[in-house]
mmCIF file of the N, C-alpha and C atoms, coordinates in Angstrom:
data_MODEL
# 
_entry.id   MODEL 
# 
loop_
_atom_site.group_PDB 
_atom_site.id 
_atom_site.type_symbol 
_atom_site.label_atom_id 
_atom_site.label_alt_id 
_atom_site.label_comp_id 
_atom_site.label_asym_id 
_atom_site.label_entity_id 
_atom_site.label_seq_id 
_atom_site.pdbx_PDB_ins_code 
_atom_site.Cartn_x 
_atom_site.Cartn_y 
_atom_site.Cartn_z 
_atom_site.occupancy 
_atom_site.B_iso_or_equiv 
_atom_site.pdbx_formal_charge 
_atom_site.auth_seq_id 
_atom_site.auth_comp_id 
_atom_site.auth_asym_id 
_atom_site.auth_atom_id 
_atom_site.pdbx_PDB_model_num 
ATOM 1   N N  . MET A 1 1  ? -0.444 -7.948 9.390  1.00 0.00 ? 1  MET A N  1 
ATOM 2   C CA . MET A 1 1  ? 0.570  -7.812 8.237  1.00 0.00 ? 1  MET A CA 1 
ATOM 3   C C  . MET A 1 1  ? 1.239  -6.395 8.707  1.00 0.00 ? 1  MET A C  1 
ATOM 4   N N  . GLN A 1 2  ? 2.260  -6.383 7.874  1.00 0.00 ? 2  GLN A N  1 
ATOM 5   C CA . GLN A 1 2  ? 3.517  -5.458 8.108  1.00 0.00 ? 2  GLN A CA 1 
ATOM 6   C C  . GLN A 1 2  ? 3.227  -4.014 7.288  1.00 0.00 ? 2  GLN A C  1 
ATOM 7   N N  . VAL A 1 3  ? 3.333  -2.836 8.321  1.00 0.00 ? 3  VAL A N  1 
ATOM 8   C CA . VAL A 1 3  ? 3.757  -1.874 7.444  1.00 0.00 ? 3  VAL A CA 1 
ATOM 9   C C  . VAL A 1 3  ? 4.834  -1.062 8.208  1.00 0.00 ? 3  VAL A C  1 
ATOM 10  N N  . LYS A 1 4  ? 5.540  -0.317 7.431  1.00 0.00 ? 4  LYS A N  1 
ATOM 11  C CA . LYS A 1 4  ? 6.637  0.356  7.832  1.00 0.00 ? 4  LYS A CA 1 
ATOM 12  C C  . LYS A 1 4  ? 6.329  2.162  8.445  1.00 0.00 ? 4  LYS A C  1 
ATOM 13  N N  . VAL A 1 5  ? 6.854  2.427  9.262  1.00 0.00 ? 5  VAL A N  1 
ATOM 14  C CA . VAL A 1 5  ? 6.318  3.636  9.858  1.00 0.00 ? 5  VAL A CA 1 
ATOM 15  C C  . VAL A 1 5  ? 7.642  4.273  9.918  1.00 0.00 ? 5  VAL A C  1 
ATOM 16  N N  . LEU A 1 6  ? 7.623  5.799  9.353  1.00 0.00 ? 6  LEU A N  1 
ATOM 17  C CA . LEU A 1 6  ? 8.721  6.681  9.101  1.00 0.00 ? 6  LEU A CA 1 
ATOM 18  C C  . LEU A 1 6  ? 8.348  7.847  10.277 1.00 0.00 ? 6  LEU A C  1 
ATOM 19  N N  . ALA A 1 7  ? 9.045  8.066  11.020 1.00 0.00 ? 7  ALA A N  1 
ATOM 20  C CA . ALA A 1 7  ? 8.737  9.300  11.900 1.00 0.00 ? 7  ALA A CA 1 
ATOM 21  C C  . ALA A 1 7  ? 10.006 9.979  11.709 1.00 0.00 ? 7  ALA A C  1 
ATOM 22  N N  . PHE A 1 8  ? 9.485  11.628 11.890 1.00 0.00 ? 8  PHE A N  1 
ATOM 23  C CA . PHE A 1 8  ? 10.327 12.609 11.732 1.00 0.00 ? 8  PHE A CA 1 
ATOM 24  C C  . PHE A 1 8  ? 10.682 13.581 13.233 1.00 0.00 ? 8  PHE A C  1 
ATOM 25  N N  . GLY A 1 9  ? 11.639 14.410 13.420 1.00 0.00 ? 9  GLY A N  1 
ATOM 26  C CA . GLY A 1 9  ? 11.274 15.595 14.474 1.00 0.00 ? 9  GLY A CA 1 
ATOM 27  C C  . GLY A 1 9  ? 11.547 14.795 15.657 1.00 0.00 ? 9  GLY A C  1 
ATOM 28  N N  . PRO A 1 10 ? 10.707 15.420 16.747 1.00 0.00 ? 10 PRO A N  1 
ATOM 29  C CA . PRO A 1 10 ? 10.776 14.728 18.031 1.00 0.00 ? 10 PRO A CA 1 
ATOM 30  C C  . PRO A 1 10 ? 10.250 14.030 17.563 1.00 0.00 ? 10 PRO A C  1 
ATOM 31  N N  . LEU A 1 11 ? 9.505  13.359 17.361 1.00 0.00 ? 11 LEU A N  1 
ATOM 32  C CA . LEU A 1 11 ? 8.293  11.977 17.295 1.00 0.00 ? 11 LEU A CA 1 
ATOM 33  C C  . LEU A 1 11 ? 9.610  10.987 16.822 1.00 0.00 ? 11 LEU A C  1 
ATOM 34  N N  . ALA A 1 12 ? 10.286 11.191 16.266 1.00 0.00 ? 12 ALA A N  1 
ATOM 35  C CA . ALA A 1 12 ? 11.221 9.694  15.625 1.00 0.00 ? 12 ALA A CA 1 
ATOM 36  C C  . ALA A 1 12 ? 12.201 9.932  17.285 1.00 0.00 ? 12 ALA A C  1 
ATOM 37  N N  . GLU A 1 13 ? 12.643 10.752 18.377 1.00 0.00 ? 13 GLU A N  1 
ATOM 38  C CA . GLU A 1 13 ? 13.247 10.796 19.257 1.00 0.00 ? 13 GLU A CA 1 
ATOM 39  C C  . GLU A 1 13 ? 12.598 10.191 20.475 1.00 0.00 ? 13 GLU A C  1 
ATOM 40  N N  . GLU A 1 14 ? 10.689 10.470 20.157 1.00 0.00 ? 14 GLU A N  1 
ATOM 41  C CA . GLU A 1 14 ? 10.095 9.870  21.277 1.00 0.00 ? 14 GLU A CA 1 
ATOM 42  C C  . GLU A 1 14 ? 10.246 8.433  20.972 1.00 0.00 ? 14 GLU A C  1 
ATOM 43  N N  . MET A 1 15 ? 10.017 8.160  19.632 1.00 0.00 ? 15 MET A N  1 
ATOM 44  C CA . MET A 1 15 ? 9.816  6.375  19.111 1.00 0.00 ? 15 MET A CA 1 
ATOM 45  C C  . MET A 1 15 ? 10.783 5.635  19.212 1.00 0.00 ? 15 MET A C  1 
ATOM 46  N N  . GLY A 1 16 ? 12.290 6.529  19.535 1.00 0.00 ? 16 GLY A N  1 
ATOM 47  C CA . GLY A 1 16 ? 13.686 5.821  19.526 1.00 0.00 ? 16 GLY A CA 1 
ATOM 48  C C  . GLY A 1 16 ? 14.256 5.126  18.319 1.00 0.00 ? 16 GLY A C  1 
ATOM 49  N N  . GLY A 1 17 ? 13.596 6.076  17.156 1.00 0.00 ? 17 GLY A N  1 
ATOM 50  C CA . GLY A 1 17 ? 14.331 6.122  15.913 1.00 0.00 ? 17 GLY A CA 1 
ATOM 51  C C  . GLY A 1 17 ? 13.255 6.534  14.377 1.00 0.00 ? 17 GLY A C  1 
ATOM 52  N N  . ARG A 1 18 ? 13.931 6.589  13.508 1.00 0.00 ? 18 ARG A N  1 
ATOM 53  C CA . ARG A 1 18 ? 12.940 7.007  12.428 1.00 0.00 ? 18 ARG A CA 1 
ATOM 54  C C  . ARG A 1 18 ? 12.163 5.986  11.767 1.00 0.00 ? 18 ARG A C  1 
ATOM 55  N N  . GLU A 1 19 ? 12.964 4.915  11.767 1.00 0.00 ? 19 GLU A N  1 
ATOM 56  C CA . GLU A 1 19 ? 12.085 3.830  10.660 1.00 0.00 ? 19 GLU A CA 1 
ATOM 57  C C  . GLU A 1 19 ? 11.704 2.467  11.664 1.00 0.00 ? 19 GLU A C  1 
ATOM 58  N N  . HIS A 1 20 ? 10.533 2.223  11.884 1.00 0.00 ? 20 HIS A N  1 
ATOM 59  C CA . HIS A 1 20 ? 10.154 0.849  12.228 1.00 0.00 ? 20 HIS A CA 1 
ATOM 60  C C  . HIS A 1 20 ? 9.433  0.288  11.443 1.00 0.00 ? 20 HIS A C  1 
ATOM 61  N N  . ILE A 1 21 ? 9.274  -1.301 11.797 1.00 0.00 ? 21 ILE A N  1 
ATOM 62  C CA . ILE A 1 21 ? 8.430  -1.836 10.993 1.00 0.00 ? 21 ILE A CA 1 
ATOM 63  C C  . ILE A 1 21 ? 7.178  -2.744 12.100 1.00 0.00 ? 21 ILE A C  1 
ATOM 64  N N  . VAL A 1 22 ? 5.728  -2.596 12.034 1.00 0.00 ? 22 VAL A N  1 
ATOM 65  C CA . VAL A 1 22 ? 5.343  -2.387 12.460 1.00 0.00 ? 22 VAL A CA 1 
ATOM 66  C C  . VAL A 1 22 ? 4.010  -3.174 12.074 1.00 0.00 ? 22 VAL A C  1 
ATOM 67  N N  . GLU A 1 23 ? 3.493  -4.464 13.328 1.00 0.00 ? 23 GLU A N  1 
ATOM 68  C CA . GLU A 1 23 ? 2.922  -5.662 12.823 1.00 0.00 ? 23 GLU A CA 1 
ATOM 69  C C  . GLU A 1 23 ? 1.366  -5.352 13.260 1.00 0.00 ? 23 GLU A C  1 
ATOM 70  N N  . VAL A 1 24 ? 0.651  -5.522 12.286 1.00 0.00 ? 24 VAL A N  1 
ATOM 71  C CA . VAL A 1 24 ? -0.583 -4.985 12.409 1.00 0.00 ? 24 VAL A CA 1 
ATOM 72  C C  . VAL A 1 24 ? -1.910 -5.561 11.937 1.00 0.00 ? 24 VAL A C  1 
ATOM 73  N N  . PRO A 1 25 ? -3.315 -5.953 12.525 1.00 0.00 ? 25 PRO A N  1 
ATOM 74  C CA . PRO A 1 25 ? -4.198 -6.815 12.203 1.00 0.00 ? 25 PRO A CA 1 
ATOM 75  C C  . PRO A 1 25 ? -4.448 -6.289 10.775 1.00 0.00 ? 25 PRO A C  1 
ATOM 76  N N  . PRO A 1 26 ? -5.165 -7.406 9.908  1.00 0.00 ? 26 PRO A N  1 
ATOM 77  C CA . PRO A 1 26 ? -5.841 -6.776 8.418  1.00 0.00 ? 26 PRO A CA 1 
ATOM 78  C C  . PRO A 1 26 ? -6.859 -5.684 8.984  1.00 0.00 ? 26 PRO A C  1 
ATOM 79  N N  . SER A 1 27 ? -7.207 -4.815 7.910  1.00 0.00 ? 27 SER A N  1 
ATOM 80  C CA . SER A 1 27 ? -8.185 -4.155 8.156  1.00 0.00 ? 27 SER A CA 1 
ATOM 81  C C  . SER A 1 27 ? -7.914 -3.496 9.186  1.00 0.00 ? 27 SER A C  1 
ATOM 82  N N  . THR A 1 28 ? -6.760 -2.427 9.532  1.00 0.00 ? 28 THR A N  1 
ATOM 83  C CA . THR A 1 28 ? -6.857 -1.618 10.600 1.00 0.00 ? 28 THR A CA 1 
ATOM 84  C C  . THR A 1 28 ? -6.620 -0.375 9.437  1.00 0.00 ? 28 THR A C  1 
ATOM 85  N N  . SER A 1 29 ? -6.900 0.700  10.415 1.00 0.00 ? 29 SER A N  1 
ATOM 86  C CA . SER A 1 29 ? -6.733 2.372  10.233 1.00 0.00 ? 29 SER A CA 1 
ATOM 87  C C  . SER A 1 29 ? -5.599 2.618  10.408 1.00 0.00 ? 29 SER A C  1 
ATOM 88  N N  . ILE A 1 30 ? -5.015 3.864  9.816  1.00 0.00 ? 30 ILE A N  1 
ATOM 89  C CA . ILE A 1 30 ? -4.114 4.638  10.617 1.00 0.00 ? 30 ILE A CA 1 
ATOM 90  C C  . ILE A 1 30 ? -4.235 5.077  11.986 1.00 0.00 ? 30 ILE A C  1 
ATOM 91  N N  . ARG A 1 31 ? -5.294 5.319  12.003 1.00 0.00 ? 31 ARG A N  1 
ATOM 92  C CA . ARG A 1 31 ? -5.559 5.797  13.825 1.00 0.00 ? 31 ARG A CA 1 
ATOM 93  C C  . ARG A 1 31 ? -5.496 4.528  14.883 1.00 0.00 ? 31 ARG A C  1 
ATOM 94  N N  . PHE A 1 32 ? -5.827 3.524  14.214 1.00 0.00 ? 32 PHE A N  1 
ATOM 95  C CA . PHE A 1 32 ? -5.471 2.015  15.456 1.00 0.00 ? 32 PHE A CA 1 
ATOM 96  C C  . PHE A 1 32 ? -3.887 2.143  15.117 1.00 0.00 ? 32 PHE A C  1 
ATOM 97  N N  . LEU A 1 33 ? -3.224 1.971  14.404 1.00 0.00 ? 33 LEU A N  1 
ATOM 98  C CA . LEU A 1 33 ? -1.599 1.837  14.007 1.00 0.00 ? 33 LEU A CA 1 
ATOM 99  C C  . LEU A 1 33 ? -0.943 3.004  15.137 1.00 0.00 ? 33 LEU A C  1 
ATOM 100 N N  . LEU A 1 34 ? -1.819 4.113  14.798 1.00 0.00 ? 34 LEU A N  1 
ATOM 101 C CA . LEU A 1 34 ? -1.241 5.583  16.079 1.00 0.00 ? 34 LEU A CA 1 
ATOM 102 C C  . LEU A 1 34 ? -1.261 5.361  17.748 1.00 0.00 ? 34 LEU A C  1 
ATOM 103 N N  . GLU A 1 35 ? -2.597 4.361  17.540 1.00 0.00 ? 35 GLU A N  1 
ATOM 104 C CA . GLU A 1 35 ? -2.731 4.213  19.450 1.00 0.00 ? 35 GLU A CA 1 
ATOM 105 C C  . GLU A 1 35 ? -2.199 3.242  19.435 1.00 0.00 ? 35 GLU A C  1 
ATOM 106 N N  . GLU A 1 36 ? -1.621 2.566  18.754 1.00 0.00 ? 36 GLU A N  1 
ATOM 107 C CA . GLU A 1 36 ? -0.925 0.668  18.957 1.00 0.00 ? 36 GLU A CA 1 
ATOM 108 C C  . GLU A 1 36 ? 0.260  0.966  19.143 1.00 0.00 ? 36 GLU A C  1 
ATOM 109 N N  . ILE A 1 37 ? 1.184  2.010  18.713 1.00 0.00 ? 37 ILE A N  1 
ATOM 110 C CA . ILE A 1 37 ? 2.781  2.841  18.843 1.00 0.00 ? 37 ILE A CA 1 
ATOM 111 C C  . ILE A 1 37 ? 2.729  3.939  19.806 1.00 0.00 ? 37 ILE A C  1 
ATOM 112 N N  . GLY A 1 38 ? 1.472  4.071  20.060 1.00 0.00 ? 38 GLY A N  1 
ATOM 113 C CA . GLY A 1 38 ? 1.272  5.284  21.125 1.00 0.00 ? 38 GLY A CA 1 
ATOM 114 C C  . GLY A 1 38 ? 1.958  6.597  21.126 1.00 0.00 ? 38 GLY A C  1 
ATOM 115 N N  . VAL A 1 39 ? 1.300  6.646  19.805 1.00 0.00 ? 39 VAL A N  1 
ATOM 116 C CA . VAL A 1 39 ? 1.527  8.692  19.707 1.00 0.00 ? 39 VAL A CA 1 
ATOM 117 C C  . VAL A 1 39 ? 0.298  9.207  19.204 1.00 0.00 ? 39 VAL A C  1 
ATOM 118 N N  . ASP A 1 40 ? -0.641 8.671  19.356 1.00 0.00 ? 40 ASP A N  1 
ATOM 119 C CA . ASP A 1 40 ? -1.865 9.165  19.106 1.00 0.00 ? 40 ASP A CA 1 
ATOM 120 C C  . ASP A 1 40 ? -2.029 10.497 19.320 1.00 0.00 ? 40 ASP A C  1 
ATOM 121 N N  . GLY A 1 41 ? -1.944 10.479 20.649 1.00 0.00 ? 41 GLY A N  1 
ATOM 122 C CA . GLY A 1 41 ? -1.873 12.069 21.171 1.00 0.00 ? 41 GLY A CA 1 
ATOM 123 C C  . GLY A 1 41 ? -1.397 13.486 19.961 1.00 0.00 ? 41 GLY A C  1 
ATOM 124 N N  . TRP A 1 42 ? -0.188 13.020 19.328 1.00 0.00 ? 42 TRP A N  1 
ATOM 125 C CA . TRP A 1 42 ? 0.338  14.096 18.504 1.00 0.00 ? 42 TRP A CA 1 
ATOM 126 C C  . TRP A 1 42 ? -0.920 14.181 17.817 1.00 0.00 ? 42 TRP A C  1 
ATOM 127 N N  . ILE A 1 43 ? -2.251 13.374 17.115 1.00 0.00 ? 43 ILE A N  1 
ATOM 128 C CA . ILE A 1 43 ? -2.892 14.009 16.040 1.00 0.00 ? 43 ILE A CA 1 
ATOM 129 C C  . ILE A 1 43 ? -3.496 15.480 16.638 1.00 0.00 ? 43 ILE A C  1 
ATOM 130 N N  . SER A 1 44 ? -3.917 15.689 17.910 1.00 0.00 ? 44 SER A N  1 
ATOM 131 C CA . SER A 1 44 ? -4.169 16.798 17.838 1.00 0.00 ? 44 SER A CA 1 
ATOM 132 C C  . SER A 1 44 ? -3.658 17.847 18.030 1.00 0.00 ? 44 SER A C  1 
ATOM 133 N N  . GLN A 1 45 ? -2.340 18.047 17.586 1.00 0.00 ? 45 GLN A N  1 
ATOM 134 C CA . GLN A 1 45 ? -1.279 18.659 17.965 1.00 0.00 ? 45 GLN A CA 1 
ATOM 135 C C  . GLN A 1 45 ? -0.625 19.139 16.407 1.00 0.00 ? 45 GLN A C  1 
ATOM 136 N N  . GLY A 1 46 ? -1.537 18.504 15.346 1.00 0.00 ? 46 GLY A N  1 
ATOM 137 C CA . GLY A 1 46 ? -1.015 19.109 14.234 1.00 0.00 ? 46 GLY A CA 1 
ATOM 138 C C  . GLY A 1 46 ? 0.006  17.956 13.752 1.00 0.00 ? 46 GLY A C  1 
ATOM 139 N N  . LEU A 1 47 ? -0.115 16.456 13.696 1.00 0.00 ? 47 LEU A N  1 
ATOM 140 C CA . LEU A 1 47 ? 0.360  15.867 12.833 1.00 0.00 ? 47 LEU A CA 1 
ATOM 141 C C  . LEU A 1 47 ? 0.244  15.447 11.321 1.00 0.00 ? 47 LEU A C  1 
ATOM 142 N N  . VAL A 1 48 ? 0.934  15.779 10.859 1.00 0.00 ? 48 VAL A N  1 
ATOM 143 C CA . VAL A 1 48 ? 0.288  15.316 9.330  1.00 0.00 ? 48 VAL A CA 1 
ATOM 144 C C  . VAL A 1 48 ? 0.689  13.856 8.745  1.00 0.00 ? 48 VAL A C  1 
ATOM 145 N N  . ILE A 1 49 ? 0.066  12.915 8.005  1.00 0.00 ? 49 ILE A N  1 
ATOM 146 C CA . ILE A 1 49 ? 0.245  11.860 8.017  1.00 0.00 ? 49 ILE A CA 1 
ATOM 147 C C  . ILE A 1 49 ? 0.194  11.361 6.549  1.00 0.00 ? 49 ILE A C  1 
ATOM 148 N N  . SER A 1 50 ? 1.410  10.322 6.110  1.00 0.00 ? 50 SER A N  1 
ATOM 149 C CA . SER A 1 50 ? 1.042  10.613 4.999  1.00 0.00 ? 50 SER A CA 1 
ATOM 150 C C  . SER A 1 50 ? 1.030  8.790  4.713  1.00 0.00 ? 50 SER A C  1 
ATOM 151 N N  . MET A 1 51 ? 0.394  8.771  3.782  1.00 0.00 ? 51 MET A N  1 
ATOM 152 C CA . MET A 1 51 ? 0.910  7.089  2.970  1.00 0.00 ? 51 MET A CA 1 
ATOM 153 C C  . MET A 1 51 ? 1.275  6.800  1.562  1.00 0.00 ? 51 MET A C  1 
ATOM 154 N N  . ASN A 1 52 ? 2.200  6.311  1.634  1.00 0.00 ? 52 ASN A N  1 
ATOM 155 C CA . ASN A 1 52 ? 2.900  5.957  0.238  1.00 0.00 ? 52 ASN A CA 1 
ATOM 156 C C  . ASN A 1 52 ? 3.093  7.168  -0.499 1.00 0.00 ? 52 ASN A C  1 
ATOM 157 N N  . GLY A 1 53 ? 3.413  8.349  0.291  1.00 0.00 ? 53 GLY A N  1 
ATOM 158 C CA . GLY A 1 53 ? 3.821  9.648  -0.734 1.00 0.00 ? 53 GLY A CA 1 
ATOM 159 C C  . GLY A 1 53 ? 2.579  10.095 -0.297 1.00 0.00 ? 53 GLY A C  1 
ATOM 160 N N  . GLU A 1 54 ? 0.930  9.790  -0.090 1.00 0.00 ? 54 GLU A N  1 
ATOM 161 C CA . GLU A 1 54 ? 0.398  10.926 -0.318 1.00 0.00 ? 54 GLU A CA 1 
ATOM 162 C C  . GLU A 1 54 ? -0.525 11.175 0.938  1.00 0.00 ? 54 GLU A C  1 
ATOM 163 N N  . LYS A 1 55 ? -1.078 12.448 1.187  1.00 0.00 ? 55 LYS A N  1 
ATOM 164 C CA . LYS A 1 55 ? -1.622 12.851 2.544  1.00 0.00 ? 55 LYS A CA 1 
ATOM 165 C C  . LYS A 1 55 ? -2.600 12.416 2.734  1.00 0.00 ? 55 LYS A C  1 
ATOM 166 N N  . VAL A 1 56 ? -3.273 11.676 4.159  1.00 0.00 ? 56 VAL A N  1 
ATOM 167 C CA . VAL A 1 56 ? -4.317 11.203 4.066  1.00 0.00 ? 56 VAL A CA 1 
ATOM 168 C C  . VAL A 1 56 ? -4.745 11.351 5.439  1.00 0.00 ? 56 VAL A C  1 
ATOM 169 N N  . ASP A 1 57 ? -5.896 11.028 5.869  1.00 0.00 ? 57 ASP A N  1 
ATOM 170 C CA . ASP A 1 57 ? -6.265 11.171 7.547  1.00 0.00 ? 57 ASP A CA 1 
ATOM 171 C C  . ASP A 1 57 ? -6.271 9.895  8.079  1.00 0.00 ? 57 ASP A C  1 
ATOM 172 N N  . GLY A 1 58 ? -6.683 9.807  9.318  1.00 0.00 ? 58 GLY A N  1 
ATOM 173 C CA . GLY A 1 58 ? -6.498 8.936  10.333 1.00 0.00 ? 58 GLY A CA 1 
ATOM 174 C C  . GLY A 1 58 ? -7.364 7.480  9.945  1.00 0.00 ? 58 GLY A C  1 
ATOM 175 N N  . ASP A 1 59 ? -8.451 7.893  9.086  1.00 0.00 ? 59 ASP A N  1 
ATOM 176 C CA . ASP A 1 59 ? -9.610 6.673  8.860  1.00 0.00 ? 59 ASP A CA 1 
ATOM 177 C C  . ASP A 1 59 ? -9.025 5.731  7.751  1.00 0.00 ? 59 ASP A C  1 
ATOM 178 N N  . GLU A 1 60 ? -8.143 6.247  7.008  1.00 0.00 ? 60 GLU A N  1 
ATOM 179 C CA . GLU A 1 60 ? -7.538 5.454  6.034  1.00 0.00 ? 60 GLU A CA 1 
ATOM 180 C C  . GLU A 1 60 ? -6.736 3.960  6.333  1.00 0.00 ? 60 GLU A C  1 
ATOM 181 N N  . PRO A 1 61 ? -8.057 3.000  5.642  1.00 0.00 ? 61 PRO A N  1 
ATOM 182 C CA . PRO A 1 61 ? -7.425 1.590  5.944  1.00 0.00 ? 61 PRO A CA 1 
ATOM 183 C C  . PRO A 1 61 ? -5.907 1.287  5.200  1.00 0.00 ? 61 PRO A C  1 
ATOM 184 N N  . LEU A 1 62 ? -5.230 0.573  6.199  1.00 0.00 ? 62 LEU A N  1 
ATOM 185 C CA . LEU A 1 62 ? -3.692 0.082  5.841  1.00 0.00 ? 62 LEU A CA 1 
ATOM 186 C C  . LEU A 1 62 ? -3.952 -1.201 4.936  1.00 0.00 ? 62 LEU A C  1 
ATOM 187 N N  . SER A 1 63 ? -2.823 -1.380 4.150  1.00 0.00 ? 63 SER A N  1 
ATOM 188 C CA . SER A 1 63 ? -2.428 -2.443 3.555  1.00 0.00 ? 63 SER A CA 1 
ATOM 189 C C  . SER A 1 63 ? -1.347 -3.109 3.720  1.00 0.00 ? 63 SER A C  1 
ATOM 190 N N  . GLU A 1 64 ? -0.900 -3.801 3.313  1.00 0.00 ? 64 GLU A N  1 
ATOM 191 C CA . GLU A 1 64 ? 0.611  -4.685 3.827  1.00 0.00 ? 64 GLU A CA 1 
ATOM 192 C C  . GLU A 1 64 ? 1.376  -3.981 2.620  1.00 0.00 ? 64 GLU A C  1 
ATOM 193 N N  . GLY A 1 65 ? 2.649  -3.628 3.198  1.00 0.00 ? 65 GLY A N  1 
ATOM 194 C CA . GLY A 1 65 ? 3.233  -2.880 2.565  1.00 0.00 ? 65 GLY A CA 1 
ATOM 195 C C  . GLY A 1 65 ? 3.473  -1.435 2.653  1.00 0.00 ? 65 GLY A C  1 
ATOM 196 N N  . ASP A 1 66 ? 2.425  -0.743 3.121  1.00 0.00 ? 66 ASP A N  1 
ATOM 197 C CA . ASP A 1 66 ? 2.058  0.771  3.558  1.00 0.00 ? 66 ASP A CA 1 
ATOM 198 C C  . ASP A 1 66 ? 3.121  1.441  3.913  1.00 0.00 ? 66 ASP A C  1 
ATOM 199 N N  . GLU A 1 67 ? 4.042  2.370  3.638  1.00 0.00 ? 67 GLU A N  1 
ATOM 200 C CA . GLU A 1 67 ? 4.479  3.108  4.293  1.00 0.00 ? 67 GLU A CA 1 
ATOM 201 C C  . GLU A 1 67 ? 3.945  4.519  4.793  1.00 0.00 ? 67 GLU A C  1 
ATOM 202 N N  . ILE A 1 68 ? 4.192  4.515  6.263  1.00 0.00 ? 68 ILE A N  1 
ATOM 203 C CA . ILE A 1 68 ? 3.264  5.671  6.765  1.00 0.00 ? 68 ILE A CA 1 
ATOM 204 C C  . ILE A 1 68 ? 4.289  6.589  7.145  1.00 0.00 ? 68 ILE A C  1 
ATOM 205 N N  . ALA A 1 69 ? 4.411  7.786  7.054  1.00 0.00 ? 69 ALA A N  1 
ATOM 206 C CA . ALA A 1 69 ? 5.319  9.048  7.376  1.00 0.00 ? 69 ALA A CA 1 
ATOM 207 C C  . ALA A 1 69 ? 4.462  9.813  8.439  1.00 0.00 ? 69 ALA A C  1 
ATOM 208 N N  . LEU A 1 70 ? 4.892  9.884  9.208  1.00 0.00 ? 70 LEU A N  1 
ATOM 209 C CA . LEU A 1 70 ? 4.472  10.635 10.331 1.00 0.00 ? 70 LEU A CA 1 
ATOM 210 C C  . LEU A 1 70 ? 5.517  11.695 10.452 1.00 0.00 ? 70 LEU A C  1 
ATOM 211 N N  . LEU A 1 71 ? 4.896  13.257 10.192 1.00 0.00 ? 71 LEU A N  1 
ATOM 212 C CA . LEU A 1 71 ? 5.228  14.504 10.184 1.00 0.00 ? 71 LEU A CA 1 
ATOM 213 C C  . LEU A 1 71 ? 4.764  15.534 11.248 1.00 0.00 ? 71 LEU A C  1 
ATOM 214 N N  . PRO A 1 72 ? 5.504  15.506 12.560 1.00 0.00 ? 72 PRO A N  1 
ATOM 215 C CA . PRO A 1 72 ? 4.983  16.536 13.200 1.00 0.00 ? 72 PRO A CA 1 
ATOM 216 C C  . PRO A 1 72 ? 5.469  17.836 13.087 1.00 0.00 ? 72 PRO A C  1 
ATOM 217 N N  . PRO A 1 73 ? 4.118  18.693 13.840 1.00 0.00 ? 73 PRO A N  1 
ATOM 218 C CA . PRO A 1 73 ? 4.116  20.000 13.211 1.00 0.00 ? 73 PRO A CA 1 
ATOM 219 C C  . PRO A 1 73 ? 5.627  20.904 13.691 1.00 0.00 ? 73 PRO A C  1 
ATOM 220 N N  . VAL A 1 74 ? 6.067  21.751 12.773 1.00 0.00 ? 74 VAL A N  1 
ATOM 221 C CA . VAL A 1 74 ? 7.219  22.282 12.978 1.00 0.00 ? 74 VAL A CA 1 
ATOM 222 C C  . VAL A 1 74 ? 7.010  23.872 13.827 1.00 0.00 ? 74 VAL A C  1 
ATOM 223 N N  . SER A 1 75 ? 7.840  23.976 14.909 1.00 0.00 ? 75 SER A N  1 
ATOM 224 C CA . SER A 1 75 ? 7.696  25.170 15.304 1.00 0.00 ? 75 SER A CA 1 
ATOM 225 C C  . SER A 1 75 ? 9.102  25.922 15.090 1.00 0.00 ? 75 SER A C  1 
ATOM 226 N N  . GLY A 1 76 ? 8.974  27.005 15.266 1.00 0.00 ? 76 GLY A N  1 
ATOM 227 C CA . GLY A 1 76 ? 9.876  28.068 15.393 1.00 0.00 ? 76 GLY A CA 1 
ATOM 228 C C  . GLY A 1 76 ? 9.482  29.439 16.124 1.00 0.00 ? 76 GLY A C  1 
ATOM 229 N N  . GLY A 1 77 ? 10.965 30.105 15.595 1.00 0.00 ? 77 GLY A N  1 
ATOM 230 C CA . GLY A 1 77 ? 10.828 31.637 16.267 1.00 0.00 ? 77 GLY A CA 1 
ATOM 231 C C  . GLY A 1 77 ? 11.196 32.507 15.724 1.00 0.00 ? 77 GLY A C  1 
# 
């Protein structure tokens, strides 16, 4: 099944763009998706995950066509 991943800030730079269509197996969790695309290390850094406009955690199951937004923590001074 396919899901759309939107990445922001430094995460978009790391992934080589802001918008990605990712193929994942059925019954996949967000955590599995993050591992597959190689950004699961951001979870411990305060990554906020939104699915279809709602904040979720990594254990949330994915469905065909879901839109996942990955929002890294903002730093400033």
